[in-house]
C-alpha positions, 0 to 999 in steps of 0.5 A: 664198258666196252674198249670202243667207248672208251675214247668217247668218255675220255673226249667227254671227261676232257670236254667237261674239264675243259669247261669247268677250267675256262670258268675257275679262270675267269670266275673270282671264287672268292666272291661265291661264299658272299653271294650265297651269304647274302641269299635269303635261305627263306626263299632259296631253300623253297625253291629248291626243293619244289624244283627236287620234289616236282619236276619228277613228278611232273616227268613221271605224269607226262609219261604216264599219261603216254602209257595211258594213252598206248594201252588201257591194258598193260602198262606199269602202275603210276607208283613204278613209272615215277620209281623209273623217272627217278631212277632215270634221273640219277643215271642221266647224271652219273653215266657218261652219256646222257641217255643211260637214264632213258636206256634204264627206263625202258629196260625196266619199263619193258621187263616181263611186258607183252607190248615191250615196243609200244612201251619202249617207244613212248621213251622216245616220245616223251622226250620229243614232247619236251623238246617241242614244248620248251623249244616253243616257249622260247620261240614265243619268249624270243618275240617279247619286247626287250627280249628278241634276238635273231640269234636265239630265235633262229636257233630255236625256230630251226630246232623247233620245226625240225621236231615238229616235221619228225612229229608229222612224219611219225602222225603219217603211216602212209608216208613212213611205208612209201619211204621204207620202200624207196629203200627197202632194197638196201635192208634185210627184211628182218631189219625193214620190218622192225623198223615198220613195227618201231614207227607205228609204235611211235605213231600210235602216240601221235594219232591219239591227239586227246592223249598228245595234247594231255601230254603237251600241257603237262610238259607246259606246266613243268617247262613253267615251274622249272623256269620260274622257279629258276628266275626265283633264284636268280632273283634271290641272288642277284635282286633287282639285277636279276635278268627279265623272266621272258629272257629265262623263258628264251634262255633256259631251253637253249641250256638245256639243249646244251646239254647235248654237247658230248660232256659228263652229265652236262657239268661244265658245259651247263655252268658255262650255258648259265654264265653266257647267257645271264652274265650282262645282267647278273654277273658272271660270277653271280650266274655261275651261282645261279649254275650252282644251285641248278646242279644242286637240284640236279643232284638231289634229284639223283641222290633221290633216284639213287635211293629208290633204285636201291630200293627198287631193286631189294623189293623186285629181289625179295619178291 
């Protein structure tokens, strides 16, 4: 770790610790054991297992669709893409930056391949599509009766518009070339050339409409699976007091986006977000319990990812 990154890590640790301390001061920890004991295991365990197993699978399929659309030749096979997806989930959890898993995916996906830029840029497009679909679902949910809230609609609408604008700009090479020409005098020729190459690689995904629509479809299925599983967990925890399904579709995307707040793997911020959005319906203790179950799936994915990464490294070294 570089010395200049230490203060940033300390800030993230402080933010996570602050949110955790804030929650623990307001949550009745003694009630959690009763809440968990009242949960029907026959309903909770399958939901947790589905999130641990199928979410990484859908993530890998979405990324693989993008890779296949960019090139029919020099692309990693799907089992390797799944391995990298699992490893990425592990590093996203244990590293102090939420982008650590993306760095790992880019490094191993491009290693020893000719089309490094095209393959590496797929990770950025994958992230963009994930954000686009989850915000679209949130935007639709905020229009449903009993769910509509101007503040949530304003946030999701603004973020969705920004991503759409970025996607449109990436699909128009003429705009990018005009934009870069305006700033050419401020850039070195080599750096400007690298920027244009990166843009062309990114734009290649957006001009292939069929590939893009397929990836968006997979992303919607992924979001639907995750949100419905979490709604099922909420029903198991609080029964009739669980929030309405529509509110889950509006709130869960914002909870995911809360991970952008500097922290250690989203710890503290994520749990606070669950309590903030769901306490009015199911109570703050049950909402906190829901966040812990979601944490359990995240750590389960991380453990599987760690095992996959170790096996992957061992198999590559053995060759």
